[in-house]
DRENPA-3360 file (N, C-alpha, C; in nm, 2 decimals, always signed):
BEGIN
1 = MENPSLFL = -2.26/+1.69/-0.34/-2.13/+1.76/-0.30/-2.10/+1.87/-0.38 ~ -2.07/+1.99/-0.33/-2.02/+2.10/-0.42/-1.87/+2.08/-0.45 ~ -1.84/+2.14/-0.55/-1.71/+2.14/-0.60/-1.65/+1.99/-0.61 ~ -1.68/+1.92/-0.72/-1.65/+1.77/-0.72/-1.51/+1.74/-0.69 ~ -1.50/+1.63/-0.61/-1.36/+1.59/-0.58/-1.33/+1.45/-0.64 ~ -1.21/+1.41/-0.64/-1.17/+1.27/-0.66/-1.12/+1.23/-0.53 ~ -1.20/+1.16/-0.45/-1.17/+1.11/-0.32/-1.08/+0.98/-0.32 ~ -0.97/+0.99/-0.25/-0.88/+0.88/-0.24/-0.91/+0.81/-0.12;
9 = IPVTLGET = -0.97/+0.69/-0.12/-1.04/+0.63/-0.02/-0.95/+0.50/+0.03 ~ -0.88/+0.51/+0.14/-0.81/+0.39/+0.19/-0.89/+0.28/+0.23 ~ -0.84/+0.16/+0.21/-0.91/+0.04/+0.24/-0.83/-0.04/+0.35 ~ -0.91/-0.12/+0.43/-0.84/-0.20/+0.53/-0.73/-0.29/+0.46 ~ -0.62/-0.32/+0.55/-0.51/-0.39/+0.50/-0.53/-0.54/+0.51 ~ -0.63/-0.58/+0.56/-0.67/-0.73/+0.57/-0.81/-0.75/+0.63 ~ -0.84/-0.85/+0.70/-0.97/-0.88/+0.76/-0.98/-0.79/+0.90 ~ -0.96/-0.67/+0.88/-0.96/-0.58/+1.01/-1.10/-0.51/+1.01;
17 = PVDRVIPT = -1.16/-0.50/+1.13/-1.29/-0.43/+1.13/-1.28/-0.30/+1.08 ~ -1.37/-0.25/+1.01/-1.37/-0.11/+0.94/-1.35/+0.00/+1.05 ~ -1.43/-0.02/+1.16/-1.43/+0.09/+1.26/-1.29/+0.09/+1.33 ~ -1.21/+0.01/+1.32/-1.08/+0.01/+1.38/-0.98/+0.09/+1.30 ~ -1.00/+0.11/+1.17/-0.89/+0.18/+1.09/-0.94/+0.27/+1.00 ~ -1.08/+0.29/+0.98/-1.14/+0.38/+0.89/-1.23/+0.48/+0.96 ~ -1.19/+0.61/+0.95/-1.27/+0.72/+1.02/-1.41/+0.72/+0.97 ~ -1.50/+0.77/+1.06/-1.64/+0.77/+1.02/-1.66/+0.87/+0.91;
25 = YNTRVISQ = -1.58/+0.98/+0.91/-1.59/+1.08/+0.79/-1.57/+1.00/+0.66 ~ -1.48/+0.91/+0.65/-1.48/+0.84/+0.52/-1.61/+0.77/+0.48 ~ -1.67/+0.71/+0.58/-1.80/+0.63/+0.55/-1.90/+0.73/+0.51 ~ -1.89/+0.85/+0.55/-2.00/+0.95/+0.53/-1.97/+1.00/+0.38 ~ -1.85/+1.00/+0.34/-1.82/+1.04/+0.20/-1.85/+0.93/+0.11 ~ -1.82/+0.81/+0.15/-1.86/+0.69/+0.06/-2.01/+0.68/+0.04 ~ -2.08/+0.72/+0.14/-2.24/+0.70/+0.13/-2.30/+0.80/+0.02 ~ -2.21/+0.90/+0.00/-2.26/+1.01/-0.10/-2.21/+0.98/-0.24;
33 = LRYFIVEN = -2.12/+0.89/-0.26/-2.06/+0.86/-0.39/-2.13/+0.74/-0.46 ~ -2.13/+0.76/-0.60/-2.20/+0.67/-0.68/-2.11/+0.62/-0.80 ~ -1.98/+0.68/-0.81/-1.89/+0.64/-0.90/-1.76/+0.60/-0.84 ~ -1.71/+0.49/-0.87/-1.57/+0.44/-0.81/-1.48/+0.39/-0.92 ~ -1.35/+0.43/-0.89/-1.25/+0.37/-0.98/-1.18/+0.28/-0.88 ~ -1.18/+0.15/-0.92/-1.13/+0.04/-0.83/-1.03/-0.05/-0.88 ~ -0.95/-0.11/-0.80/-0.85/-0.22/-0.85/-0.92/-0.35/-0.87 ~ -1.01/-0.38/-0.79/-1.09/-0.50/-0.82/-1.24/-0.48/-0.76;
41 = IRSARRFL = -1.33/-0.50/-0.87/-1.46/-0.47/-0.84/-1.53/-0.54/-0.73 ~ -1.50/-0.67/-0.72/-1.56/-0.76/-0.63/-1.52/-0.72/-0.48 ~ -1.38/-0.70/-0.46/-1.35/-0.67/-0.33/-1.39/-0.52/-0.28 ~ -1.40/-0.44/-0.38/-1.43/-0.30/-0.36/-1.59/-0.29/-0.32 ~ -1.68/-0.37/-0.38/-1.80/-0.37/-0.34/-1.82/-0.43/-0.20 ~ -1.75/-0.53/-0.16/-1.75/-0.60/-0.03/-1.70/-0.48/+0.08 ~ -1.61/-0.40/+0.04/-1.55/-0.30/+0.13/-1.65/-0.20/+0.15 ~ -1.71/-0.15/+0.05/-1.81/-0.04/+0.05/-1.93/-0.08/+0.14;
49 = KQCDPGID = -1.98/-0.21/+0.12/-2.09/-0.26/+0.19/-2.05/-0.27/+0.34 ~ -1.92/-0.30/+0.38/-1.88/-0.30/+0.52/-1.89/-0.16/+0.58 ~ -1.85/-0.06/+0.50/-1.85/+0.08/+0.55/-1.99/+0.13/+0.56 ~ -2.08/+0.10/+0.47/-2.21/+0.15/+0.46/-2.30/+0.04/+0.43 ~ -2.35/-0.03/+0.51/-2.46/-0.15/+0.49/-2.57/-0.10/+0.41 ~ -2.60/+0.02/+0.42/-2.72/+0.07/+0.34/-2.70/+0.11/+0.22 ~ -2.58/+0.11/+0.16/-2.54/+0.16/+0.02/-2.60/+0.08/-0.08 ~ -2.65/+0.14/-0.19/-2.71/+0.07/-0.30/-2.61/+0.04/-0.41;
57 = IDACTFYE = -2.55/-0.09/-0.38/-2.43/-0.12/-0.45/-2.47/-0.12/-0.61 ~ -2.58/-0.17/-0.63/-2.63/-0.19/-0.77/-2.66/-0.05/-0.84 ~ -2.66/+0.05/-0.77/-2.68/+0.19/-0.82/-2.54/+0.25/-0.85 ~ -2.43/+0.18/-0.80/-2.30/+0.24/-0.82/-2.24/+0.19/-0.95 ~ -2.16/+0.28/-1.01/-2.08/+0.23/-1.13/-1.93/+0.23/-1.10 ~ -1.88/+0.12/-1.15/-1.74/+0.08/-1.12/-1.65/+0.08/-1.24 ~ -1.54/+0.15/-1.24/-1.44/+0.14/-1.34/-1.32/+0.07/-1.28 ~ -1.27/-0.04/-1.34/-1.17/-0.12/-1.30/-1.03/-0.07/-1.34;
65 = LNKHTDKS = -0.94/-0.04/-1.26/-0.81/+0.02/-1.30/-0.70/-0.09/-1.23 ~ -0.64/-0.16/-1.31/-0.53/-0.24/-1.26/-0.42/-0.26/-1.37 ~ -0.34/-0.36/-1.35/-0.23/-0.38/-1.45/-0.28/-0.42/-1.59 ~ -0.39/-0.46/-1.58/-0.45/-0.52/-1.72/-0.53/-0.40/-1.79 ~ -0.55/-0.30/-1.72/-0.63/-0.19/-1.79/-0.56/-0.11/-1.90 ~ -0.62/-0.09/-2.01/-0.57/-0.02/-2.13/-0.55/+0.13/-2.08 ~ -0.43/+0.17/-2.08/-0.40/+0.31/-2.02/-0.48/+0.41/-2.11 ~ -0.50/+0.39/-2.24/-0.57/+0.48/-2.32/-0.72/+0.50/-2.27;
73 = RISSFLLP = -0.77/+0.42/-2.19/-0.90/+0.42/-2.13/-0.91/+0.51/-2.01 ~ -0.82/+0.52/-1.94/-0.82/+0.56/-1.80/-0.88/+0.71/-1.80 ~ -0.85/+0.79/-1.89/-0.90/+0.93/-1.88/-1.06/+0.93/-1.89 ~ -1.12/+0.83/-1.96/-1.26/+0.83/-1.98/-1.33/+0.80/-1.84 ~ -1.26/+0.73/-1.75/-1.31/+0.71/-1.62/-1.36/+0.83/-1.55 ~ -1.30/+0.94/-1.58/-1.32/+1.06/-1.51/-1.43/+1.15/-1.57 ~ -1.51/+1.10/-1.67/-1.62/+1.17/-1.72/-1.72/+1.21/-1.62 ~ -1.75/+1.14/-1.52/-1.85/+1.20/-1.43/-1.80/+1.33/-1.36;
81 = MQNGTSMG = -1.68/+1.35/-1.34/-1.62/+1.46/-1.27/-1.64/+1.58/-1.37 ~ -1.63/+1.56/-1.50/-1.64/+1.67/-1.61/-1.78/+1.72/-1.60 ~ -1.88/+1.63/-1.55/-2.01/+1.66/-1.54/-2.05/+1.71/-1.40 ~ -1.95/+1.73/-1.31/-1.97/+1.79/-1.18/-2.00/+1.69/-1.07 ~ -1.97/+1.56/-1.09/-2.00/+1.45/-1.00/-1.87/+1.41/-0.93 ~ -1.87/+1.40/-0.80/-1.75/+1.34/-0.72/-1.74/+1.19/-0.75 ~ -1.61/+1.14/-0.73/-1.58/+1.01/-0.75/-1.49/+0.95/-0.64 ~ -1.47/+0.82/-0.63/-1.39/+0.77/-0.53/-1.30/+0.68/-0.59;
89 = VLSEAGCP = -1.17/+0.67/-0.54/-1.06/+0.58/-0.60/-1.02/+0.47/-0.48 ~ -1.03/+0.35/-0.50/-1.01/+0.25/-0.40/-0.89/+0.15/-0.45 ~ -0.80/+0.12/-0.37/-0.70/+0.02/-0.39/-0.75/-0.11/-0.35 ~ -0.67/-0.21/-0.37/-0.72/-0.35/-0.33/-0.69/-0.35/-0.16 ~ -0.60/-0.27/-0.13/-0.57/-0.27/+0.02/-0.48/-0.14/+0.05 ~ -0.51/-0.08/+0.16/-0.43/+0.03/+0.20/-0.48/+0.16/+0.12 ~ -0.37/+0.24/+0.10/-0.40/+0.37/+0.04/-0.38/+0.37/-0.12 ~ -0.49/+0.42/-0.19/-0.49/+0.43/-0.32/-0.37/+0.52/-0.38;
97 = AVADPGAD = -0.32/+0.49/-0.50/-0.22/+0.57/-0.56/-0.08/+0.56/-0.50 ~ -0.06/+0.48/-0.39/+0.08/+0.45/-0.33/+0.10/+0.31/-0.36 ~ +0.20/+0.29/-0.45/+0.24/+0.15/-0.49/+0.11/+0.08/-0.54 ~ +0.04/+0.16/-0.63/-0.10/+0.12/-0.67/-0.13/+0.19/-0.81 ~ -0.20/+0.11/-0.90/-0.23/+0.17/-1.03/-0.31/+0.30/-1.02 ~ -0.38/+0.32/-0.91/-0.47/+0.45/-0.89/-0.38/+0.57/-0.92 ~ -0.25/+0.56/-0.91/-0.17/+0.69/-0.93/-0.19/+0.72/-1.07 ~ -0.22/+0.65/-1.17/-0.23/+0.68/-1.31/-0.35/+0.79/-1.33;
105 = VVAIAQRK = -0.47/+0.75/-1.26/-0.58/+0.83/-1.27/-0.57/+0.96/-1.19 ~ -0.50/+0.95/-1.08/-0.48/+1.08/-1.01/-0.39/+1.17/-1.08 ~ -0.30/+1.12/-1.16/-0.21/+1.21/-1.24/-0.30/+1.28/-1.35 ~ -0.38/+1.21/-1.40/-0.47/+1.26/-1.50/-0.57/+1.37/-1.44 ~ -0.62/+1.34/-1.33/-0.71/+1.44/-1.26/-0.64/+1.57/-1.23 ~ -0.51/+1.56/-1.18/-0.44/+1.67/-1.17/-0.40/+1.75/-1.28 ~ -0.38/+1.69/-1.40/-0.36/+1.76/-1.52/-0.48/+1.83/-1.56 ~ -0.59/+1.78/-1.54/-0.72/+1.84/-1.58/-0.77/+1.94/-1.48;
113 = GYRVTPLV = -0.69/+1.95/-1.37/-0.73/+2.05/-1.28/-0.85/+2.02/-1.18 ~ -0.88/+1.89/-1.17/-0.98/+1.85/-1.09/-0.93/+1.84/-0.94 ~ -1.03/+1.86/-0.84/-0.98/+1.86/-0.71/-0.95/+1.72/-0.67 ~ -0.85/+1.69/-0.59/-0.80/+1.56/-0.55/-0.80/+1.57/-0.40 ~ -0.88/+1.47/-0.33/-0.88/+1.47/-0.18/-0.84/+1.34/-0.12 ~ -0.72/+1.33/-0.07/-0.69/+1.21/+0.00/-0.75/+1.20/+0.14 ~ -0.81/+1.08/+0.17/-0.87/+1.06/+0.29/-0.77/+0.98/+0.39 ~ -0.79/+1.00/+0.51/-0.71/+0.93/+0.62/-0.75/+0.78/+0.62;
121 = GPSSILMA = -0.64/+0.70/+0.64/-0.66/+0.56/+0.67/-0.53/+0.48/+0.67 ~ -0.53/+0.35/+0.67/-0.41/+0.27/+0.71/-0.32/+0.27/+0.58 ~ -0.20/+0.29/+0.60/-0.08/+0.28/+0.51/+0.02/+0.19/+0.57 ~ +0.04/+0.07/+0.50/+0.14/-0.02/+0.55/+0.28/+0.03/+0.55 ~ +0.31/+0.13/+0.46/+0.44/+0.18/+0.44/+0.48/+0.27/+0.57 ~ +0.38/+0.36/+0.60/+0.41/+0.45/+0.71/+0.40/+0.38/+0.84 ~ +0.30/+0.29/+0.86/+0.28/+0.22/+0.98/+0.41/+0.13/+1.00 ~ +0.48/+0.08/+0.90/+0.58/+0.00/+0.92/+0.70/+0.08/+0.97;
129 = VMASGFNG = +0.72/+0.20/+0.91/+0.82/+0.29/+0.94/+0.80/+0.33/+1.09 ~ +0.69/+0.36/+1.13/+0.65/+0.41/+1.27/+0.70/+0.30/+1.37 ~ +0.68/+0.18/+1.33/+0.68/+0.08/+1.43/+0.83/+0.00/+1.43 ~ +0.91/+0.04/+1.33/+1.04/-0.02/+1.31/+1.14/+0.02/+1.41 ~ +1.14/+0.14/+1.44/+1.25/+0.19/+1.53/+1.36/+0.25/+1.45 ~ +1.34/+0.26/+1.31/+1.44/+0.31/+1.22/+1.42/+0.45/+1.20 ~ +1.50/+0.52/+1.11/+1.49/+0.67/+1.08/+1.36/+0.69/+1.01 ~ +1.27/+0.77/+1.08/+1.15/+0.81/+1.02/+1.15/+0.95/+0.95;
137 = QSFAFHGY = +1.27/+1.02/+0.95/+1.28/+1.14/+0.89/+1.34/+1.13/+0.75 ~ +1.41/+1.01/+0.72/+1.45/+0.99/+0.58/+1.44/+0.84/+0.55 ~ +1.33/+0.82/+0.46/+1.32/+0.68/+0.42/+1.28/+0.67/+0.27 ~ +1.30/+0.55/+0.21/+1.26/+0.54/+0.07/+1.19/+0.41/+0.05 ~ +1.09/+0.42/-0.02/+1.01/+0.29/-0.06/+1.05/+0.25/-0.20 ~ +1.08/+0.12/-0.22/+1.13/+0.07/-0.36/+1.03/-0.03/-0.42 ~ +0.91/-0.05/-0.36/+0.82/-0.15/-0.42/+0.88/-0.29/-0.42 ~ +0.86/-0.35/-0.55/+0.92/-0.49/-0.55/+1.08/-0.49/-0.60;
145 = LPIDGGER = +1.14/-0.58/-0.54/+1.28/-0.60/-0.58/+1.29/-0.70/-0.71 ~ +1.40/-0.70/-0.78/+1.41/-0.79/-0.90/+1.39/-0.93/-0.86 ~ +1.32/-1.01/-0.94/+1.30/-1.15/-0.92/+1.42/-1.23/-0.94 ~ +1.50/-1.19/-1.04/+1.63/-1.26/-1.07/+1.72/-1.27/-0.96 ~ +1.77/-1.38/-0.92/+1.86/-1.39/-0.80/+1.98/-1.30/-0.80 ~ +2.05/-1.29/-0.90/+2.17/-1.21/-0.90/+2.14/-1.06/-0.90 ~ +2.03/-1.02/-0.97/+1.99/-0.88/-0.97/+1.93/-0.84/-0.84 ~ +1.87/-0.93/-0.76/+1.81/-0.91/-0.64/+1.92/-0.90/-0.53;
153 = AKKLKQLE = +2.03/-0.98/-0.54/+2.14/-0.96/-0.45/+2.21/-0.83/-0.46 ~ +2.22/-0.80/-0.59/+2.29/-0.66/-0.61/+2.21/-0.55/-0.56 ~ +2.08/-0.55/-0.57/+1.98/-0.45/-0.52/+1.98/-0.45/-0.38 ~ +1.99/-0.56/-0.30/+1.99/-0.57/-0.16/+2.11/-0.50/-0.12 ~ +2.22/-0.52/-0.18/+2.35/-0.47/-0.13/+2.36/-0.31/-0.16 ~ +2.29/-0.27/-0.27/+2.28/-0.13/-0.30/+2.19/-0.05/-0.19 ~ +2.08/-0.12/-0.15/+1.99/-0.06/-0.06/+2.06/-0.06/+0.09 ~ +2.13/-0.17/+0.12/+2.20/-0.17/+0.24/+2.31/-0.06/+0.25;
161 = ARSYSEDQ = +2.39/-0.04/+0.14/+2.48/+0.06/+0.13/+2.42/+0.20/+0.16 ~ +2.31/+0.23/+0.09/+2.24/+0.36/+0.11/+2.19/+0.39/+0.26 ~ +2.15/+0.27/+0.32/+2.11/+0.28/+0.46/+2.23/+0.34/+0.55 ~ +2.35/+0.30/+0.51/+2.46/+0.34/+0.59/+2.52/+0.48/+0.54 ~ +2.52/+0.50/+0.41/+2.58/+0.62/+0.36/+2.49/+0.74/+0.39 ~ +2.36/+0.72/+0.36/+2.26/+0.83/+0.38/+2.18/+0.83/+0.51 ~ +2.21/+0.73/+0.60/+2.13/+0.72/+0.72/+1.98/+0.73/+0.69 ~ +1.95/+0.64/+0.59/+1.81/+0.63/+0.54/+1.76/+0.48/+0.55;
169 = TQLFIETP = +1.63/+0.48/+0.60/+1.56/+0.36/+0.62/+1.51/+0.31/+0.46 ~ +1.53/+0.18/+0.43/+1.50/+0.13/+0.30/+1.39/+0.03/+0.32 ~ +1.28/+0.05/+0.24/+1.16/-0.04/+0.25/+1.13/-0.10/+0.12 ~ +1.08/-0.22/+0.12/+1.04/-0.29/-0.01/+0.94/-0.39/+0.04 ~ +0.88/-0.45/-0.07/+0.78/-0.56/-0.05/+0.80/-0.67/-0.15 ~ +0.72/-0.78/-0.14/+0.73/-0.89/-0.22/+0.59/-0.97/-0.23 ~ +0.57/-1.03/-0.33/+0.44/-1.11/-0.34/+0.44/-1.20/-0.23 ~ +0.33/-1.22/-0.15/+0.33/-1.31/-0.03/+0.39/-1.45/-0.04;
177 = FRNHKLAE = +0.37/-1.51/-0.16/+0.43/-1.64/-0.16/+0.58/-1.64/-0.19 ~ +0.64/-1.52/-0.21/+0.79/-1.52/-0.22/+0.85/-1.45/-0.10 ~ +0.78/-1.42/+0.00/+0.83/-1.35/+0.13/+0.95/-1.43/+0.18 ~ +0.92/-1.55/+0.21/+1.04/-1.63/+0.27/+1.16/-1.62/+0.19 ~ +1.16/-1.64/+0.07/+1.27/-1.64/-0.02/+1.34/-1.51/-0.01 ~ +1.27/-1.40/-0.01/+1.33/-1.27/+0.00/+1.40/-1.25/+0.13 ~ +1.33/-1.29/+0.24/+1.39/-1.28/+0.38/+1.52/-1.37/+0.38 ~ +1.52/-1.48/+0.32/+1.64/-1.56/+0.32/+1.76/-1.50/+0.25;
185 = DILQYCKS = +1.72/-1.43/+0.14/+1.82/-1.36/+0.06/+1.88/-1.24/+0.14 ~ +1.80/-1.17/+0.22/+1.85/-1.06/+0.30/+1.94/-1.11/+0.41 ~ +1.92/-1.23/+0.45/+2.01/-1.29/+0.56/+2.13/-1.33/+0.50 ~ +2.13/-1.37/+0.38/+2.25/-1.42/+0.30/+2.34/-1.31/+0.25 ~ +2.28/-1.20/+0.21/+2.36/-1.10/+0.14/+2.39/-0.97/+0.21 ~ +2.32/-0.95/+0.33/+2.34/-0.83/+0.40/+2.42/-0.86/+0.52 ~ +2.49/-0.75/+0.57/+2.59/-0.77/+0.68/+2.51/-0.81/+0.81 ~ +2.59/-0.88/+0.88/+2.53/-0.95/+1.01/+2.47/-0.84/+1.11;
193 = GTMLCIAM = +2.53/-0.72/+1.10/+2.49/-0.63/+1.20/+2.39/-0.52/+1.15 ~ +2.36/-0.54/+1.02/+2.25/-0.46/+0.96/+2.11/-0.49/+1.02 ~ +2.03/-0.39/+1.04/+1.90/-0.42/+1.11/+1.80/-0.44/+1.00 ~ +1.71/-0.53/+1.03/+1.60/-0.58/+0.94/+1.48/-0.58/+1.03 ~ +1.37/-0.51/+0.98/+1.25/-0.52/+1.05/+1.15/-0.59/+0.95 ~ +1.08/-0.69/+1.00/+0.97/-0.76/+0.92/+0.83/-0.72/+0.98 ~ +0.75/-0.64/+0.90/+0.63/-0.59/+0.94/+0.52/-0.67/+0.86 ~ +0.44/-0.75/+0.93/+0.35/-0.84/+0.86/+0.20/-0.82/+0.92;
201 = NISCEDEY = +0.12/-0.83/+0.81/-0.03/-0.82/+0.86/-0.06/-0.70/+0.94 ~ +0.00/-0.59/+0.89/-0.02/-0.46/+0.97/-0.16/-0.43/+1.01 ~ -0.21/-0.40/+1.12/-0.34/-0.35/+1.18/-0.43/-0.47/+1.18 ~ -0.39/-0.59/+1.15/-0.48/-0.71/+1.16/-0.47/-0.78/+1.30 ~ -0.55/-0.87/+1.33/-0.54/-0.93/+1.47/-0.42/-1.00/+1.49 ~ -0.35/-1.07/+1.39/-0.22/-1.14/+1.39/-0.11/-1.05/+1.34 ~ -0.12/-0.93/+1.37/+0.00/-0.83/+1.33/+0.13/-0.88/+1.40 ~ +0.23/-0.87/+1.32/+0.37/-0.90/+1.36/+0.46/-0.80/+1.30;
209 = IVTRTVKA = +0.53/-0.74/+1.40/+0.62/-0.63/+1.36/+0.75/-0.64/+1.46 ~ +0.86/-0.70/+1.39/+0.98/-0.73/+1.48/+1.10/-0.68/+1.42 ~ +1.19/-0.61/+1.49/+1.32/-0.57/+1.44/+1.43/-0.64/+1.51 ~ +1.52/-0.69/+1.43/+1.64/-0.76/+1.49/+1.76/-0.73/+1.38 ~ +1.88/-0.76/+1.44/+1.99/-0.77/+1.34/+1.99/-0.88/+1.25 ~ +2.04/-0.87/+1.13/+2.04/-0.98/+1.04/+2.09/-1.11/+1.11 ~ +2.19/-1.10/+1.18/+2.25/-1.21/+1.26/+2.15/-1.28/+1.34 ~ +2.08/-1.19/+1.42/+1.97/-1.24/+1.52/+1.85/-1.30/+1.45;
217 = WKGKLPEM = +1.83/-1.27/+1.32/+1.71/-1.33/+1.25/+1.75/-1.48/+1.21 ~ +1.87/-1.50/+1.19/+1.90/-1.64/+1.13/+1.85/-1.75/+1.22 ~ +1.77/-1.85/+1.15/+1.70/-1.95/+1.22/+1.57/-1.91/+1.30 ~ +1.54/-1.79/+1.29/+1.42/-1.74/+1.36/+1.32/-1.66/+1.27 ~ +1.32/-1.69/+1.14/+1.22/-1.62/+1.06/+1.08/-1.67/+1.08 ~ +0.98/-1.58/+1.09/+0.84/-1.62/+1.12/+0.78/-1.69/+0.99 ~ +0.66/-1.76/+1.00/+0.59/-1.80/+0.89/+0.53/-1.68/+0.81 ~ +0.57/-1.67/+0.69/+0.53/-1.56/+0.62/+0.45/-1.59/+0.49;
225 = QKRPCVFL = +0.42/-1.71/+0.47/+0.35/-1.76/+0.35/+0.21/-1.69/+0.34 ~ +0.18/-1.63/+0.22/+0.04/-1.58/+0.20/+0.01/-1.46/+0.29 ~ +0.12/-1.40/+0.36/+0.09/-1.29/+0.45/+0.15/-1.16/+0.39 ~ +0.08/-1.05/+0.38/+0.14/-0.93/+0.33/+0.26/-0.88/+0.42 ~ +0.37/-0.86/+0.37/+0.48/-0.81/+0.45/+0.54/-0.69/+0.39 ~ +0.59/-0.61/+0.48/+0.70/-0.49/+0.44/+0.82/-0.53/+0.51 ~ +0.93/-0.51/+0.43/+1.07/-0.53/+0.48/+1.13/-0.40/+0.48 ~ +1.20/-0.38/+0.60/+1.28/-0.25/+0.63/+1.42/-0.29/+0.66;
233 = LYKGS = +1.51/-0.22/+0.58/+1.66/-0.23/+0.62/+1.71/-0.10/+0.67 ~ +1.81/-0.10/+0.78/+1.85/+0.02/+0.82/+2.00/-0.03/+0.89 ~ +2.08/+0.08/+0.88/+2.22/+0.06/+0.92/+2.23/+0.01/+1.07 ~ +2.33/-0.08/+1.09/+2.36/-0.12/+1.22/+2.43/-0.03/+1.30 ~ +2.43/-0.03/+1.43/+2.50/+0.07/+1.51/+2.64/+0.04/+1.52;
% end
């Protein structure tokens, strides 16, 4: 590849067939790369093999970048680019550098003047906004909300207020085993007429994306244990 790039390579959001959500152009790029910065080496190797069964995984070099990585080491991961070699960045799921540690290495690449090339692929955040029926022109993603009950209640009320005052869709996520507790907190602390969309297992066979008022959700929450969810709040009519 001429003019080395740091390719940001989206990964499937679950056990979705690669050809359903990953463009063939991405697989062609992957087949030419030998250096990868990944959130988890084991799952990255599995994904790359699904994209290109002929790839020589043992000839590839992997740099693991996650919450346990010493930040002082991240810059050294880009040494192949210094030598004119393109690299790939993979998240554990979805788009790298969006709610993902990959953002740290992308920031360094930009500072160094390296070319950064984002590839097309599944984004749970954008796909949730698309399917929610909420405002897609103004929305904000807040990542994880506070774990502390009091702080979480306060944050939920703040986000709900923003959805009304700014006509803005509010998105957030939770670790899968705490999904149900978060949903229950939303039903407890938000207005009955506020709209809530639960977007779960996006792009997977058992995809579930439903929008209802907070009042209409009561007693009807789906099974969310161990399933990746995006929660969206929006003002009621």
